[in-house]
C-alpha positions as CSV (number, residue, x, y, z in Angstrom):
1,Q,131.0,39.2,54.0
2,V,130.2,35.9,55.9
3,Q,132.6,33.2,56.5
4,L,131.3,29.7,57.0
5,V,133.2,26.6,58.3
6,E,131.6,23.2,58.4
7,S,132.7,20.3,60.5
8,G,131.5,17.0,61.8
9,G,131.4,14.9,58.7
10,G,132.8,11.4,58.5
11,L,132.1,7.7,57.7
12,V,129.1,6.1,59.4
13,Q,127.2,2.8,58.8
14,A,123.6,2.9,57.6
15,G,121.2,3.5,60.4
16,G,123.7,5.6,62.3
17,S,123.9,9.2,63.2
18,L,126.1,12.3,62.7
19,R,125.9,15.8,63.8
20,L,127.3,18.6,61.5
21,S,128.3,22.0,62.6
22,C,128.5,25.3,60.8
23,A,130.4,28.2,62.4
24,A,129.5,31.5,60.9
25,S,131.5,34.9,61.3
26,G,131.6,38.3,59.6
27,R,128.0,39.4,60.1
28,T,125.3,39.6,62.7
29,F,124.4,35.9,62.6
30,S,120.9,36.5,63.9
31,R,120.0,38.5,60.7
32,I,121.2,35.6,58.3
33,A,118.9,32.7,57.0
34,M,120.9,29.5,56.9
35,G,120.7,26.3,54.9
36,W,122.3,22.9,54.4
37,F,122.8,21.6,50.9
38,R,124.6,18.5,49.7
39,Q,126.1,17.2,46.4
40,A,126.8,13.8,45.3
41,P,129.3,12.8,42.8
42,G,127.7,13.4,39.4
43,K,124.8,15.1,40.7
44,E,123.6,18.8,41.2
45,R,123.6,20.5,44.5
46,E,120.4,20.0,46.3
47,F,118.6,21.4,49.2
48,V,118.5,19.6,52.5
49,V,117.2,21.7,55.2
50,G,116.9,25.5,55.9
51,I,116.3,27.7,58.9
52,S,115.0,31.3,59.3
53,W,116.9,34.0,61.1
54,S,115.1,33.4,64.3
55,G,114.9,29.7,64.0
56,G,111.3,29.8,64.1
57,S,110.8,28.5,60.8
58,T,112.4,25.6,59.1
59,N,111.9,23.5,55.9
60,A,113.4,20.1,54.9
61,A,113.5,18.1,51.7
62,D,111.2,15.1,51.6
63,S,114.2,12.8,51.3
64,V,115.2,13.8,54.9
65,K,112.0,14.7,56.7
66,G,111.8,12.7,60.0
67,R,115.4,11.9,59.9
68,F,117.4,15.3,59.8
69,T,116.9,18.2,62.2
70,V,118.2,21.6,61.8
71,S,118.9,24.1,64.6
72,R,120.8,27.3,65.2
73,D,122.4,29.0,68.1
74,N,122.4,32.8,67.7
75,V,124.6,33.4,70.6
76,K,127.2,31.0,69.4
77,N,126.9,31.9,65.7
78,M,126.4,28.2,65.0
79,M,124.1,26.1,63.0
80,Y,123.7,22.4,63.4
81,L,122.3,19.4,61.3
82,Q,121.4,16.3,63.3
83,M,121.2,13.5,60.8
84,N,119.6,10.2,62.1
85,S,118.7,7.0,60.4
86,L,121.3,7.6,57.7
87,K,121.1,5.9,54.5
88,P,123.8,5.1,51.8
89,E,122.0,7.6,49.5
90,D,122.8,10.5,52.0
91,T,126.4,10.2,51.1
92,A,127.5,13.6,49.7
93,I,129.5,16.6,50.4
94,Y,127.3,18.8,52.8
95,Y,127.6,22.6,52.5
96,C,126.5,25.2,55.0
97,A,125.0,28.3,53.1
98,A,123.9,31.8,54.2
99,R,121.3,34.1,52.8
100,T,121.6,37.7,53.9
101,S,118.6,39.2,52.3
102,Y,115.2,38.9,54.0
103,S,112.6,36.4,52.9
104,T,109.3,35.3,54.4
105,T,110.0,31.8,53.5
106,V,112.9,29.4,53.8
107,R,114.6,29.3,50.4
108,I,115.5,26.0,48.8
109,T,117.5,26.7,45.7
110,P,121.3,27.3,45.8
111,R,121.1,30.8,43.9
112,D,119.1,32.1,46.7
113,Y,122.1,31.8,49.1
114,D,125.0,34.3,48.9
115,Y,127.7,32.7,50.9
116,W,129.1,29.0,51.2
117,G,131.3,26.9,53.2
118,Q,133.9,24.6,51.9
119,G,131.8,21.6,52.5
120,T,132.3,18.3,54.6
121,Q,132.1,14.9,53.4
122,V,129.6,12.5,54.8
123,T,129.8,8.8,53.7
124,V,127.2,6.2,54.7
125,S,128.3,2.7,54.2
126,S,125.6,-0.1,53.7
């Protein structure tokens, strides 16, 4: 079992920044691949960024490349999402996800992840 708790969401103006955090517990964090997904009203959950066990490999959706950065601290059992140059279309609930089985690539579909946090709301005003 892996427990995930997101924090850091809120309301920000377009062009602003937010930093989301995901606290993990329950299993050896350094053995878990992690990802951030988001879901806007009326839309499917979509991949945002992902990071490998070691943090040495990352992947990001085209819509956030150059603006969002994922990182992790395997000592503190934390994952972070730094979001810069936010746009109104980034408005969504952001979910932290964990994948416990090994993969040579960063997975980008929700079904590839085993555990999910409760989500944190990010709202970007124009």
